[in-house]
N, C-alpha and C positions, 0 to 999 in steps of 0.2 A: 533624478532617480534612474536615469539611463546612463549606466557606467560604461564608458567607451575609452579604450586606449588603442590608438592607431586603427587597425582593421578588425579589432576584436571587441565584442560586447562582453564585459567581464561580469560573471555571475557573482551574486552575493552569497550563494549557497556554498556549502563546503565541498560538495561533490559534483554539482552540475557542471557540465563541460562548457567552456567559453564558446560563444557563438560568433563565427565570422560575420561581419556586417554584410559581405557580399552574398552569403547564403541567405540571410534574412531578406535582403532586397530582392534576390532572385526568386525566392518563394513568394513574396508579396506580389511580385509582378505577374504571377500566374493566377491571381485572384482579382475579381472586380469588387474591391472594398472601398466604400465611401469614407475614407479616412485621410487625415492630414499627415504631417510629418512627425507628429508627437510619438515618442517612444518611452515605455516604462518597463522595467524588469518585473517579471513574475516571480513566484516563489518555487519551492520544491528543492529536492536534493539530487535529482538525477537528470531531468530533461529540461534544457534551457527553454524559457518562456519569455515572450515579450508582448506587452500590451501596446497596441498601436492605435493611433487616432485620439480624438478628444470626445468627451461626453457630448451628446448621448450616443455617438457612433464609435464605440470602441470595440476592438476585436483582440482575441488572444491568439497569437501565433506560437506554435509549440513544435520543437524538433524532437521527435522520438529517438530513443536510443537505437543504435544500429541493430541490436538483437530483436527489437520490436518493429523494425522497418520493412521486413519482408512483405511483399504485397498480399500474400495469403494471410499473414497475421493481421495486417491492417484491415483487410476485408472482414475477418472474423470479429475483431473488436468493434468495428463500426456497425456491423449487422446487429450485434448485441445492443449497442446504444440505440439503434434505430427501432428495434423491437420494443425496448423499454419506453422509448418516446411515444411510439404508437399506442402503447398501453397506458399512457398517462402518467408515467413516472417522471420525477423532476430531474431529467438528464438533459444535456445540451448536445444535440447532434452536430457533427462537423459540417462546415460549409462546403459547398461544391466549388471546385476551381473552374476556370474557363473551359477546361476539357471535359467537365462533367464528373470528374472523380472527386472523392472525398478526402484526398490527400495528394500532395505533390512530392516528387523525389528530387533531391539535390545532392549530388555526390554520395549516393547510397543511403542518405538519411531521408526518412519520411517526415514531411511537415504537414501539420494540421492547422486549420483556422476555425475558430469558434466565435460566435457572438459573445461579447463580454457581458455577463449579468451583473448589473449594478445593485448595490444595497444589500449584498449578502453578508452574513455574519458567521463567525466561527462557531463551532460547537461549544456550548457552555458546559464545562465539566461539572458545574454545580447544579445544573438543571436536571431533575429526575424525569420531568416530562419530555425533554429532548432525548434523553436516554431511552425512554420507552418508545418514542417515535422511531428512533433508529432501529430498535429491535423489530417493531412492526413492519417497517419498510423493508428490512432485509428479508423477513419471512415472505412478504408479498413478491419481492423480486425473485426469490428462489422458486416460488410457485409459478411465476410467469415464464421462467426460463427452463424449467425442468424438462419439458418436452421439445424445446426449441433446438433446431439444428442449423447453425449459421453456415454460410458459405466460407470458403477459405479453409485453413487448416491450423490447428493449434494443439497438437498432441504432445504438449510439454510435460515433463516430469514435475511432480509436486515441488514447489519452491523450497519449502522448509523440511523436506524429508530428512530425518535425522541421519539415516544411514549414508546419505549423500554428503551431508555437511560435516560429519565427524572427521573424515580424512583431512578436511581443511584445518580443523582445530589441531589435529595431530601434527600436520605439517608446520603450523605456526609455532607450536611448542618446540619442535625439532630445530626450527630456523633461528630461535632466539635463546640460546643456552645461557647468555649473560643477562637475561631479564631479571628484575628484582625477584627475590626468593618468594615473597608473599604473592606476587602475581602468578608466578609459575605454579605454586602450590594450589592456588585457587583455580587456575586453568585446568589443572589435573583433576580436581574435584568436579569441575564442570564436564570434563571428558567422561568421568565415571558416571555422572548423572545422565549424560547423553546416551551412554551405552545401555543404561537401564530403560530409558525411554524407547530406544530402538527395539529392545527385547519385548516391550509391551505393545507398542504401536507398530506391529509388523505390517508388511505389504499386504498379506492375506486379510488381516483384520480391517485394514484401511479399505481394501477393495470391496468388502462386504457392507460397508456403510452406505446409507442413502446418498446419492450423488445428484448434482444439478450443475448448471453453469453458475459459477460463483463470480462475485466482483473481483476478489483476489487481493484487495487492499482496502477493506472496509474499516477505515480508521477515522479519527478526528481530522486528519489532514485532508480528507476527500469528501467530507460532509459539510454543507453550509445550511444556514437557517435564515429566515426572514421574519422578524417580529415573533420569534419563538416557534415558528413552523418550519419543518424540514423542507428546504427549497432547492437543494442541489446535491447531486451525487456525481462525482467527477473521477477521472483517471481510471480508465478501464484497460490499462496496459496488461494487467495480470488476470483479466477475465479468461476463464477456461473451465472445462468440465472437471469438477473435483468433488470430494465429499462436502456436504453442507457444513460440516464442522470446520472446514477450512476458513470460511468467513466468520462463523459464529465465534470460534475461539479467539480469532484476531480482534473481533469487535469487543469481546470481554476484556482482553488485555489492554486495548487502546482507547476504549470508550468508558467501560465500567470501572476499571481500576485506576484510581487517581495517581498522579505523580506529585513529587514535592514542589517542582517548579512548573511554570507555564509551558504550554506547548509551543514549539517552534519548528515548523515544517521545513525550514532551511538548514536545520542543524541535525546531523546524524546522532549527536550526543543526546539531544532531546528525544529523538525518536526511540532510543533504546534505554532511556532512563529507568532506573528501578521503579517498580510499581508497588502500590499498597493493595493487598488482596482484600477488597471490600465486598464481602459476600452479599450484603444487602443490595448494593448497587448492581452487582452481577445478576441477582435474581430478578430485578426489575427488567433488565434487558432480556434475560432468558425467558421470562414468563411472557413478555410481549411477543417474542419470536415464536414461542411454543403455542401461542394462541392461533398462529397460522400453520405451524408444523410441530406436531407433538414429537418429542424426542423418543427415539427407540431405546430399549434397554442397553444396547451396545453403544449408542452415542453417549448415553449417560456414563457408562463405564469408561469410555475412552476420552471424554472431554478433558479431565485433569491431565492425562498424558499428552494430549494435543496441545494444551496450554504450555506445558513444560517444553515440548518440542519446539513450538513456535518461538518462545522467548529465547531459548538457547540458540536456535538457528538465527534469529535476528542479530544476536551478539556476534555469532560466528561470521555472518555475512557482512556485518558492519566493519569488520576488519579490512575489507577491500577499500573502504572509503576514508582511511586515515593513513598517515605515513607509517612506514615499517616500525619505527621506534615506538609508536603508540598503539600497535595492534593488540598486545596483551592488556594494555590499559583499558581500551574500550571494551574488550572482551570481558574483563573481570570487575569493572568498577561497580561497587554496591552489590555484588553477587553473593557474598558470604551470608548476610542475613536472609536473602531470598532462599538460598539452599536450605538454611536451617528451618524455614517456615513452609516448605513446599507441601507439607501434609495438609495445609489449609485448603489447597486446591481440590482435595478429595471431597470437600463438603458442599461444593457449589450446587450439585443437582440431587442432593440427598433430601 
């Protein structure tokens, strides 16, 4: 399960960067981990991960993307994890290296080591109880982090802000004049839909929403369960202070709305697969969350637009992760029926 060619560990994910063996060993050398020579690839689409050691002493070593490796960013993320751990949330704090820090830096990349939790299971999309647990936990996390001020700095712009992502879509259309006509036509419909979203979800309306420190990627890929109980929340790379709806809408899209095929967190195509707007499942999640945080009238009004913005932006950002000749394909696949049924999103909080 440990794929290696020469001096590279080859990732099985579509976008995760290959990891030089010398980087892995240099990072491990800075920790005191009681583990043998065993190595196994981890999952994900962006950050290379390797599980080292043998049961029961296994550890996950993870190389952060360079844009997430600045010391002030790592300090921020690790402080959020530490705060949640101290409050009893099911998170796994990073281990300390020999120098006492919670990360080590190799060639401008930050590496983190975590104890590997055994016996965890993926989110079961058929379990309404797990869905409700996810809503309740998110509400409790938002309450715990609302007044928290981490060290470090992470004043990043909103990842899925439509006004930022629309120029990327415009550039992709301009760069592929020979793309299939059906893809081009659908991409232009998505561009018009995105402009309508940007007109509704303005920066001023967004700024007036209730804010907290959000997880930033609260999806099935980062939640685990054990015997039906929520037992792990992982990957805080995108944690920062944003509107509560930043997490809520993404959870609805990736937890409450089912997909035709199973989830695969190593495949960008799976991550952006078209959804089925299941209002009954969405309400289970939203009611569990609202039991901790009642939605304001403006949150109710903007949630449908937030959902549209996030899914469109996910498709736009996914274009970075495929070859040029497939950019419009991943942007548009299955989008026609979704655009026809987008009015369904207006019913979720009515």
